[in-house]
Predicted model as a PDB file, atoms N, CA, C, CB and O in Angstrom, pLDDT in the B-factor column:
MODEL        1                                                                  
ATOM      1  N   MET A   1      -1.247  -6.816  72.302  1.00 78.00           N  
ATOM      2  CA  MET A   1      -1.057  -6.208  73.608  1.00 78.00           C  
ATOM      3  C   MET A   1      -0.544  -4.782  73.457  1.00 78.00           C  
ATOM      4  CB  MET A   1      -0.088  -7.042  74.456  1.00 78.00           C  
ATOM      5  O   MET A   1      -1.000  -3.872  74.150  1.00 78.00           O  
ATOM      6  N   LYS A   2       0.395  -4.596  72.559  1.00 82.00           N  
ATOM      7  CA  LYS A   2       0.978  -3.277  72.365  1.00 82.00           C  
ATOM      8  C   LYS A   2      -0.059  -2.307  71.793  1.00 82.00           C  
ATOM      9  CB  LYS A   2       2.200  -3.365  71.438  1.00 82.00           C  
ATOM     10  O   LYS A   2      -0.077  -1.130  72.151  1.00 82.00           O  
ATOM     11  N   LYS A   3      -0.916  -2.804  70.908  1.00 85.00           N  
ATOM     12  CA  LYS A   3      -1.946  -1.966  70.312  1.00 85.00           C  
ATOM     13  C   LYS A   3      -2.972  -1.529  71.366  1.00 85.00           C  
ATOM     14  CB  LYS A   3      -2.644  -2.716  69.164  1.00 85.00           C  
ATOM     15  O   LYS A   3      -3.433  -0.388  71.344  1.00 85.00           O  
ATOM     16  N   LYS A   4      -3.327  -2.425  72.279  1.00 83.00           N  
ATOM     17  CA  LYS A   4      -4.265  -2.086  73.342  1.00 83.00           C  
ATOM     18  C   LYS A   4      -3.675  -1.043  74.285  1.00 83.00           C  
ATOM     19  CB  LYS A   4      -4.657  -3.339  74.122  1.00 83.00           C  
ATOM     20  O   LYS A   4      -4.385  -0.140  74.729  1.00 83.00           O  
ATOM     21  N   LEU A   5      -2.414  -1.154  74.587  1.00 86.00           N  
ATOM     22  CA  LEU A   5      -1.748  -0.200  75.467  1.00 86.00           C  
ATOM     23  C   LEU A   5      -1.696   1.182  74.827  1.00 86.00           C  
ATOM     24  CB  LEU A   5      -0.334  -0.680  75.806  1.00 86.00           C  
ATOM     25  O   LEU A   5      -1.948   2.186  75.492  1.00 86.00           O  
ATOM     26  N   ILE A   6      -1.371   1.235  73.545  1.00 87.00           N  
ATOM     27  CA  ILE A   6      -1.316   2.520  72.844  1.00 87.00           C  
ATOM     28  C   ILE A   6      -2.707   3.145  72.783  1.00 87.00           C  
ATOM     29  CB  ILE A   6      -0.741   2.343  71.417  1.00 87.00           C  
ATOM     30  O   ILE A   6      -2.848   4.355  72.959  1.00 87.00           O  
ATOM     31  N   THR A   7      -3.725   2.343  72.537  1.00 89.00           N  
ATOM     32  CA  THR A   7      -5.091   2.848  72.501  1.00 89.00           C  
ATOM     33  C   THR A   7      -5.507   3.392  73.865  1.00 89.00           C  
ATOM     34  CB  THR A   7      -6.056   1.747  72.053  1.00 89.00           C  
ATOM     35  O   THR A   7      -6.134   4.448  73.943  1.00 89.00           O  
ATOM     36  N   PHE A   8      -5.169   2.691  74.925  1.00 87.00           N  
ATOM     37  CA  PHE A   8      -5.505   3.132  76.279  1.00 87.00           C  
ATOM     38  C   PHE A   8      -4.820   4.451  76.604  1.00 87.00           C  
ATOM     39  CB  PHE A   8      -5.108   2.065  77.307  1.00 87.00           C  
ATOM     40  O   PHE A   8      -5.458   5.358  77.138  1.00 87.00           O  
ATOM     41  N   VAL A   9      -3.548   4.573  76.295  1.00 85.00           N  
ATOM     42  CA  VAL A   9      -2.806   5.803  76.563  1.00 85.00           C  
ATOM     43  C   VAL A   9      -3.382   6.961  75.749  1.00 85.00           C  
ATOM     44  CB  VAL A   9      -1.308   5.614  76.241  1.00 85.00           C  
ATOM     45  O   VAL A   9      -3.471   8.084  76.246  1.00 85.00           O  
ATOM     46  N   ALA A  10      -3.771   6.695  74.509  1.00 86.00           N  
ATOM     47  CA  ALA A  10      -4.350   7.746  73.669  1.00 86.00           C  
ATOM     48  C   ALA A  10      -5.681   8.230  74.226  1.00 86.00           C  
ATOM     49  CB  ALA A  10      -4.537   7.241  72.239  1.00 86.00           C  
ATOM     50  O   ALA A  10      -5.949   9.431  74.221  1.00 86.00           O  
ATOM     51  N   ILE A  11      -6.516   7.319  74.706  1.00 82.00           N  
ATOM     52  CA  ILE A  11      -7.810   7.709  75.276  1.00 82.00           C  
ATOM     53  C   ILE A  11      -7.608   8.533  76.547  1.00 82.00           C  
ATOM     54  CB  ILE A  11      -8.670   6.460  75.579  1.00 82.00           C  
ATOM     55  O   ILE A  11      -8.294   9.534  76.751  1.00 82.00           O  
ATOM     56  N   VAL A  12      -6.687   8.126  77.387  1.00 78.00           N  
ATOM     57  CA  VAL A  12      -6.414   8.878  78.619  1.00 78.00           C  
ATOM     58  C   VAL A  12      -5.874  10.263  78.286  1.00 78.00           C  
ATOM     59  CB  VAL A  12      -5.411   8.115  79.515  1.00 78.00           C  
ATOM     60  O   VAL A  12      -6.266  11.242  78.920  1.00 78.00           O  
ATOM     61  N   ALA A  13      -4.989  10.364  77.311  1.00 76.00           N  
ATOM     62  CA  ALA A  13      -4.423  11.659  76.925  1.00 76.00           C  
ATOM     63  C   ALA A  13      -5.493  12.592  76.373  1.00 76.00           C  
ATOM     64  CB  ALA A  13      -3.315  11.466  75.890  1.00 76.00           C  
ATOM     65  O   ALA A  13      -5.522  13.774  76.716  1.00 76.00           O  
ATOM     66  N   VAL A  14      -6.366  12.074  75.525  1.00 74.00           N  
ATOM     67  CA  VAL A  14      -7.426  12.910  74.956  1.00 74.00           C  
ATOM     68  C   VAL A  14      -8.400  13.356  76.037  1.00 74.00           C  
ATOM     69  CB  VAL A  14      -8.176  12.153  73.849  1.00 74.00           C  
ATOM     70  O   VAL A  14      -8.863  14.497  76.012  1.00 74.00           O  
ATOM     71  N   SER A  15      -8.721  12.480  76.986  1.00 67.00           N  
ATOM     72  CA  SER A  15      -9.650  12.861  78.048  1.00 67.00           C  
ATOM     73  C   SER A  15      -9.056  13.909  78.983  1.00 67.00           C  
ATOM     74  CB  SER A  15     -10.057  11.637  78.845  1.00 67.00           C  
ATOM     75  O   SER A  15      -9.804  14.670  79.595  1.00 67.00           O  
ATOM     76  N   MET A  16      -7.751  13.969  79.107  1.00 66.00           N  
ATOM     77  CA  MET A  16      -7.123  14.990  79.942  1.00 66.00           C  
ATOM     78  C   MET A  16      -6.989  16.318  79.198  1.00 66.00           C  
ATOM     79  CB  MET A  16      -5.750  14.514  80.413  1.00 66.00           C  
ATOM     80  O   MET A  16      -6.972  17.381  79.818  1.00 66.00           O  
ATOM     81  N   ILE A  17      -6.895  16.257  77.889  1.00 66.00           N  
ATOM     82  CA  ILE A  17      -6.719  17.481  77.104  1.00 66.00           C  
ATOM     83  C   ILE A  17      -8.037  18.226  76.944  1.00 66.00           C  
ATOM     84  CB  ILE A  17      -6.133  17.154  75.728  1.00 66.00           C  
ATOM     85  O   ILE A  17      -8.069  19.451  77.057  1.00 66.00           O  
ATOM     86  N   LEU A  18      -9.112  17.515  76.687  1.00 63.00           N  
ATOM     87  CA  LEU A  18     -10.395  18.158  76.434  1.00 63.00           C  
ATOM     88  C   LEU A  18     -11.027  18.628  77.737  1.00 63.00           C  
ATOM     89  CB  LEU A  18     -11.339  17.201  75.701  1.00 63.00           C  
ATOM     90  O   LEU A  18     -11.255  17.809  78.628  1.00 63.00           O  
ATOM     91  N   PRO A  19     -11.317  19.911  77.878  1.00 57.00           N  
ATOM     92  CA  PRO A  19     -11.903  20.385  79.132  1.00 57.00           C  
ATOM     93  C   PRO A  19     -13.344  19.935  79.324  1.00 57.00           C  
ATOM     94  CB  PRO A  19     -11.839  21.884  79.188  1.00 57.00           C  
ATOM     95  O   PRO A  19     -13.816  19.863  80.459  1.00 57.00           O  
ATOM     96  N   ALA A  20     -14.048  19.634  78.248  1.00 54.00           N  
ATOM     97  CA  ALA A  20     -15.442  19.211  78.383  1.00 54.00           C  
ATOM     98  C   ALA A  20     -15.545  17.824  79.000  1.00 54.00           C  
ATOM     99  CB  ALA A  20     -16.137  19.228  77.025  1.00 54.00           C  
ATOM    100  O   ALA A  20     -16.569  17.499  79.601  1.00 54.00           O  
ATOM    101  N   CYS A  21     -14.533  17.014  78.870  1.00 51.00           N  
ATOM    102  CA  CYS A  21     -14.581  15.654  79.415  1.00 51.00           C  
ATOM    103  C   CYS A  21     -13.932  15.554  80.786  1.00 51.00           C  
ATOM    104  CB  CYS A  21     -13.904  14.691  78.466  1.00 51.00           C  
ATOM    105  O   CYS A  21     -14.076  14.536  81.464  1.00 51.00           O  
ATOM    106  N   SER A  22     -13.222  16.592  81.204  1.00 54.00           N  
ATOM    107  CA  SER A  22     -12.445  16.457  82.426  1.00 54.00           C  
ATOM    108  C   SER A  22     -13.212  16.827  83.685  1.00 54.00           C  
ATOM    109  CB  SER A  22     -11.227  17.298  82.332  1.00 54.00           C  
ATOM    110  O   SER A  22     -12.707  16.624  84.790  1.00 54.00           O  
ATOM    111  N   ASN A  23     -14.419  17.365  83.548  1.00 62.00           N  
ATOM    112  CA  ASN A  23     -15.125  17.861  84.724  1.00 62.00           C  
ATOM    113  C   ASN A  23     -16.590  17.423  84.704  1.00 62.00           C  
ATOM    114  CB  ASN A  23     -15.027  19.392  84.799  1.00 62.00           C  
ATOM    115  O   ASN A  23     -17.477  18.247  84.927  1.00 62.00           O  
ATOM    116  N   VAL A  24     -16.854  16.168  84.447  1.00 66.00           N  
ATOM    117  CA  VAL A  24     -18.219  15.672  84.323  1.00 66.00           C  
ATOM    118  C   VAL A  24     -18.783  15.384  85.709  1.00 66.00           C  
ATOM    119  CB  VAL A  24     -18.269  14.402  83.439  1.00 66.00           C  
ATOM    120  O   VAL A  24     -18.135  14.738  86.533  1.00 66.00           O  
ATOM    121  N   HIS A  25     -19.997  15.872  85.956  1.00 67.00           N  
ATOM    122  CA  HIS A  25     -20.693  15.619  87.216  1.00 67.00           C  
ATOM    123  C   HIS A  25     -21.971  14.865  86.908  1.00 67.00           C  
ATOM    124  CB  HIS A  25     -20.997  16.948  87.981  1.00 67.00           C  
ATOM    125  O   HIS A  25     -22.694  15.216  85.976  1.00 67.00           O  
ATOM    126  N   MET A  26     -22.248  13.845  87.673  1.00 68.00           N  
ATOM    127  CA  MET A  26     -23.504  13.106  87.519  1.00 68.00           C  
ATOM    128  C   MET A  26     -24.271  13.188  88.829  1.00 68.00           C  
ATOM    129  CB  MET A  26     -23.246  11.615  87.113  1.00 68.00           C  
ATOM    130  O   MET A  26     -23.699  13.058  89.911  1.00 68.00           O  
ATOM    131  N   THR A  27     -25.579  13.408  88.712  1.00 76.00           N  
ATOM    132  CA  THR A  27     -26.446  13.448  89.874  1.00 76.00           C  
ATOM    133  C   THR A  27     -27.615  12.503  89.660  1.00 76.00           C  
ATOM    134  CB  THR A  27     -26.942  14.882  90.145  1.00 76.00           C  
ATOM    135  O   THR A  27     -27.960  12.179  88.524  1.00 76.00           O  
ATOM    136  N   GLY A  28     -28.198  12.079  90.710  1.00 81.00           N  
ATOM    137  CA  GLY A  28     -29.342  11.185  90.602  1.00 81.00           C  
ATOM    138  C   GLY A  28     -30.310  11.427  91.739  1.00 81.00           C  
ATOM    139  O   GLY A  28     -29.946  11.965  92.785  1.00 81.00           O  
ATOM    140  N   GLY A  29     -31.530  11.026  91.520  1.00 85.00           N  
ATOM    141  CA  GLY A  29     -32.539  11.191  92.555  1.00 85.00           C  
ATOM    142  C   GLY A  29     -33.628  10.140  92.420  1.00 85.00           C  
ATOM    143  O   GLY A  29     -33.951   9.693  91.319  1.00 85.00           O  
ATOM    144  N   VAL A  30     -34.183   9.758  93.550  1.00 88.00           N  
ATOM    145  CA  VAL A  30     -35.264   8.778  93.596  1.00 88.00           C  
ATOM    146  C   VAL A  30     -36.343   9.352  94.495  1.00 88.00           C  
ATOM    147  CB  VAL A  30     -34.767   7.375  94.113  1.00 88.00           C  
ATOM    148  O   VAL A  30     -36.053   9.910  95.553  1.00 88.00           O  
ATOM    149  N   GLY A  31     -37.592   9.210  94.066  1.00 88.00           N  
ATOM    150  CA  GLY A  31     -38.669   9.747  94.883  1.00 88.00           C  
ATOM    151  C   GLY A  31     -40.010   9.168  94.502  1.00 88.00           C  
ATOM    152  O   GLY A  31     -40.104   8.257  93.679  1.00 88.00           O  
ATOM    153  N   LEU A  32     -41.050   9.712  95.115  1.00 90.00           N  
ATOM    154  CA  LEU A  32     -42.424   9.291  94.848  1.00 90.00           C  
ATOM    155  C   LEU A  32     -43.233  10.501  94.411  1.00 90.00           C  
ATOM    156  CB  LEU A  32     -43.062   8.622  96.100  1.00 90.00           C  
ATOM    157  O   LEU A  32     -43.106  11.581  94.987  1.00 90.00           O  
ATOM    158  N   ASN A  33     -44.056  10.321  93.401  1.00 88.00           N  
ATOM    159  CA  ASN A  33     -44.976  11.354  92.950  1.00 88.00           C  
ATOM    160  C   ASN A  33     -46.379  10.986  93.399  1.00 88.00           C  
ATOM    161  CB  ASN A  33     -44.913  11.531  91.408  1.00 88.00           C  
ATOM    162  O   ASN A  33     -46.828   9.856  93.205  1.00 88.00           O  
ATOM    163  N   PHE A  34     -47.070  11.947  94.001  1.00 89.00           N  
ATOM    164  CA  PHE A  34     -48.444  11.751  94.447  1.00 89.00           C  
ATOM    165  C   PHE A  34     -49.372  12.476  93.475  1.00 89.00           C  
ATOM    166  CB  PHE A  34     -48.647  12.268  95.912  1.00 89.00           C  
ATOM    167  O   PHE A  34     -49.185  13.660  93.196  1.00 89.00           O  
ATOM    168  N   HIS A  35     -50.359  11.767  92.968  1.00 86.00           N  
ATOM    169  CA  HIS A  35     -51.319  12.328  92.029  1.00 86.00           C  
ATOM    170  C   HIS A  35     -52.710  12.195  92.617  1.00 86.00           C  
ATOM    171  CB  HIS A  35     -51.231  11.628  90.648  1.00 86.00           C  
ATOM    172  O   HIS A  35     -53.081  11.157  93.165  1.00 86.00           O  
ATOM    173  N   GLY A  36     -53.465  13.267  92.490  1.00 87.00           N  
ATOM    174  CA  GLY A  36     -54.860  13.216  92.910  1.00 87.00           C  
ATOM    175  C   GLY A  36     -55.756  13.217  91.690  1.00 87.00           C  
ATOM    176  O   GLY A  36     -55.515  13.961  90.739  1.00 87.00           O  
ATOM    177  N   GLY A  37     -56.759  12.412  91.709  1.00 83.00           N  
ATOM    178  CA  GLY A  37     -57.677  12.332  90.587  1.00 83.00           C  
ATOM    179  C   GLY A  37     -59.081  12.031  91.038  1.00 83.00           C  
ATOM    180  O   GLY A  37     -59.374  12.039  92.234  1.00 83.00           O  
ATOM    181  N   PRO A  38     -59.954  11.763  90.083  1.00 86.00           N  
ATOM    182  CA  PRO A  38     -61.342  11.486  90.452  1.00 86.00           C  
ATOM    183  C   PRO A  38     -61.515  10.175  91.224  1.00 86.00           C  
ATOM    184  CB  PRO A  38     -62.195  11.450  89.212  1.00 86.00           C  
ATOM    185  O   PRO A  38     -62.538   9.970  91.876  1.00 86.00           O  
ATOM    186  N   TYR A  39     -60.522   9.293  91.152  1.00 85.00           N  
ATOM    187  CA  TYR A  39     -60.618   7.996  91.846  1.00 85.00           C  
ATOM    188  C   TYR A  39     -59.765   7.956  93.114  1.00 85.00           C  
ATOM    189  CB  TYR A  39     -60.193   6.866  90.908  1.00 85.00           C  
ATOM    190  O   TYR A  39     -59.551   6.882  93.677  1.00 85.00           O  
ATOM    191  N   GLY A  40     -59.283   9.098  93.562  1.00 87.00           N  
ATOM    192  CA  GLY A  40     -58.495   9.151  94.782  1.00 87.00           C  
ATOM    193  C   GLY A  40     -57.026   9.385  94.486  1.00 87.00           C  
ATOM    194  O   GLY A  40     -56.639   9.698  93.360  1.00 87.00           O  
ATOM    195  N   MET A  41     -56.225   9.226  95.515  1.00 89.00           N  
ATOM    196  CA  MET A  41     -54.782   9.454  95.401  1.00 89.00           C  
ATOM    197  C   MET A  41     -54.098   8.256  94.760  1.00 89.00           C  
ATOM    198  CB  MET A  41     -54.167   9.738  96.781  1.00 89.00           C  
ATOM    199  O   MET A  41     -54.487   7.111  94.991  1.00 89.00           O  
ATOM    200  N   SER A  42     -53.076   8.526  93.953  1.00 90.00           N  
ATOM    201  CA  SER A  42     -52.239   7.462  93.404  1.00 90.00           C  
ATOM    202  C   SER A  42     -50.782   7.867  93.567  1.00 90.00           C  
ATOM    203  CB  SER A  42     -52.581   7.184  91.903  1.00 90.00           C  
ATOM    204  O   SER A  42     -50.458   9.053  93.609  1.00 90.00           O  
ATOM    205  N   VAL A  43     -49.918   6.884  93.657  1.00 91.00           N  
ATOM    206  CA  VAL A  43     -48.487   7.103  93.876  1.00 91.00           C  
ATOM    207  C   VAL A  43     -47.732   6.424  92.748  1.00 91.00           C  
ATOM    208  CB  VAL A  43     -48.026   6.556  95.273  1.00 91.00           C  
ATOM    209  O   VAL A  43     -48.038   5.289  92.381  1.00 91.00           O  
ATOM    210  N   SER A  44     -46.732   7.127  92.191  1.00 90.00           N  
ATOM    211  CA  SER A  44     -45.868   6.524  91.162  1.00 90.00           C  
ATOM    212  C   SER A  44     -44.421   6.845  91.497  1.00 90.00           C  
ATOM    213  CB  SER A  44     -46.234   7.044  89.725  1.00 90.00           C  
ATOM    214  O   SER A  44     -44.123   7.956  91.937  1.00 90.00           O  
ATOM    215  N   PRO A  45     -43.523   5.899  91.300  1.00 91.00           N  
ATOM    216  CA  PRO A  45     -42.114   6.155  91.587  1.00 91.00           C  
ATOM    217  C   PRO A  45     -41.483   7.017  90.495  1.00 91.00           C  
ATOM    218  CB  PRO A  45     -41.349   4.833  91.726  1.00 91.00           C  
ATOM    219  O   PRO A  45     -41.924   6.999  89.346  1.00 91.00           O  
ATOM    220  N   SER A  46     -40.451   7.768  90.863  1.00 88.00           N  
ATOM    221  CA  SER A  46     -39.719   8.573  89.888  1.00 88.00           C  
ATOM    222  C   SER A  46     -38.219   8.398  90.115  1.00 88.00           C  
ATOM    223  CB  SER A  46     -40.121  10.073  89.989  1.00 88.00           C  
ATOM    224  O   SER A  46     -37.740   8.414  91.249  1.00 88.00           O  
ATOM    225  N   ILE A  47     -37.504   8.234  89.032  1.00 85.00           N  
ATOM    226  CA  ILE A  47     -36.043   8.101  89.061  1.00 85.00           C  
ATOM    227  C   ILE A  47     -35.490   9.063  88.017  1.00 85.00           C  
ATOM    228  CB  ILE A  47     -35.576   6.607  88.781  1.00 85.00           C  
ATOM    229  O   ILE A  47     -35.920   9.029  86.864  1.00 85.00           O  
ATOM    230  N   ASN A  48     -34.548   9.916  88.397  1.00 82.00           N  
ATOM    231  CA  ASN A  48     -33.949  10.819  87.424  1.00 82.00           C  
ATOM    232  C   ASN A  48     -32.430  10.810  87.550  1.00 82.00           C  
ATOM    233  CB  ASN A  48     -34.492  12.243  87.605  1.00 82.00           C  
ATOM    234  O   ASN A  48     -31.873  10.661  88.638  1.00 82.00           O  
ATOM    235  N   VAL A  49     -31.790  10.973  86.418  1.00 78.00           N  
ATOM    236  CA  VAL A  49     -30.330  11.027  86.347  1.00 78.00           C  
ATOM    237  C   VAL A  49     -29.967  12.256  85.543  1.00 78.00           C  
ATOM    238  CB  VAL A  49     -29.721   9.723  85.707  1.00 78.00           C  
ATOM    239  O   VAL A  49     -30.484  12.454  84.444  1.00 78.00           O  
ATOM    240  N   GLY A  50     -29.089  13.082  86.073  1.00 75.00           N  
ATOM    241  CA  GLY A  50     -28.654  14.294  85.379  1.00 75.00           C  
ATOM    242  C   GLY A  50     -27.148  14.259  85.179  1.00 75.00           C  
ATOM    243  O   GLY A  50     -26.407  13.691  85.981  1.00 75.00           O  
ATOM    244  N   MET A  51     -26.714  14.879  84.091  1.00 68.00           N  
ATOM    245  CA  MET A  51     -25.287  14.928  83.797  1.00 68.00           C  
ATOM    246  C   MET A  51     -24.925  16.323  83.324  1.00 68.00           C  
ATOM    247  CB  MET A  51     -24.898  13.870  82.735  1.00 68.00           C  
ATOM    248  O   MET A  51     -25.553  16.862  82.413  1.00 68.00           O  
ATOM    249  N   TYR A  52     -23.917  16.903  83.943  1.00 67.00           N  
ATOM    250  CA  TYR A  52     -23.369  18.187  83.528  1.00 67.00           C  
ATOM    251  C   TYR A  52     -22.027  17.919  82.878  1.00 67.00           C  
ATOM    252  CB  TYR A  52     -23.232  19.178  84.733  1.00 67.00           C  
ATOM    253  O   TYR A  52     -21.166  17.270  83.471  1.00 67.00           O  
ATOM    254  N   GLY A  53     -21.848  18.406  81.686  1.00 64.00           N  
ATOM    255  CA  GLY A  53     -20.661  18.077  80.918  1.00 64.00           C  
ATOM    256  C   GLY A  53     -19.386  18.758  81.336  1.00 64.00           C  
ATOM    257  O   GLY A  53     -18.319  18.394  80.843  1.00 64.00           O  
ATOM    258  N   GLY A  54     -19.445  19.717  82.211  1.00 60.00           N  
ATOM    259  CA  GLY A  54     -18.231  20.368  82.671  1.00 60.00           C  
ATOM    260  C   GLY A  54     -17.805  21.462  81.731  1.00 60.00           C  
ATOM    261  O   GLY A  54     -18.642  22.128  81.121  1.00 60.00           O  
ATOM    262  N   GLY A  55     -16.517  21.651  81.610  1.00 53.00           N  
ATOM    263  CA  GLY A  55     -16.009  22.721  80.769  1.00 53.00           C  
ATOM    264  C   GLY A  55     -15.888  24.006  81.567  1.00 53.00           C  
ATOM    265  O   GLY A  55     -15.913  23.999  82.797  1.00 53.00           O  
ATOM    266  N   TYR A  56     -15.759  25.090  80.855  1.00 52.00           N  
ATOM    267  CA  TYR A  56     -15.594  26.387  81.489  1.00 52.00           C  
ATOM    268  C   TYR A  56     -16.953  27.000  81.768  1.00 52.00           C  
ATOM    269  CB  TYR A  56     -14.749  27.322  80.613  1.00 52.00           C  
ATOM    270  O   TYR A  56     -17.836  26.990  80.910  1.00 52.00           O  
ATOM    271  N   ARG A  57     -17.118  27.537  82.978  1.00 49.00           N  
ATOM    272  CA  ARG A  57     -18.333  28.255  83.325  1.00 49.00           C  
ATOM    273  C   ARG A  57     -18.021  29.746  83.240  1.00 49.00           C  
ATOM    274  CB  ARG A  57     -18.856  27.854  84.754  1.00 49.00           C  
ATOM    275  O   ARG A  57     -17.159  30.244  83.964  1.00 49.00           O  
ATOM    276  N   TRP A  58     -18.704  30.442  82.376  1.00 47.00           N  
ATOM    277  CA  TRP A  58     -18.417  31.864  82.154  1.00 47.00           C  
ATOM    278  C   TRP A  58     -19.228  32.710  83.083  1.00 47.00           C  
ATOM    279  CB  TRP A  58     -18.695  32.265  80.711  1.00 47.00           C  
ATOM    280  O   TRP A  58     -19.126  33.936  83.049  1.00 47.00           O  
TER     281      TRP A  58                                                      
ENDMDL                                                                          
END                                                                             
């Protein structure tokens, strides 16, 4: 139990110290793509997930 608590506190401390981990943004999007071809229109779903690591923006 004591080892788990120390590990948890260490992970929280490191995540607060490092600026790259403290400002993570995640975005997502869902949509439909329409394609035209020789056999007519076709539709395919699209799902995207983006992540910005944060840190300092110069």
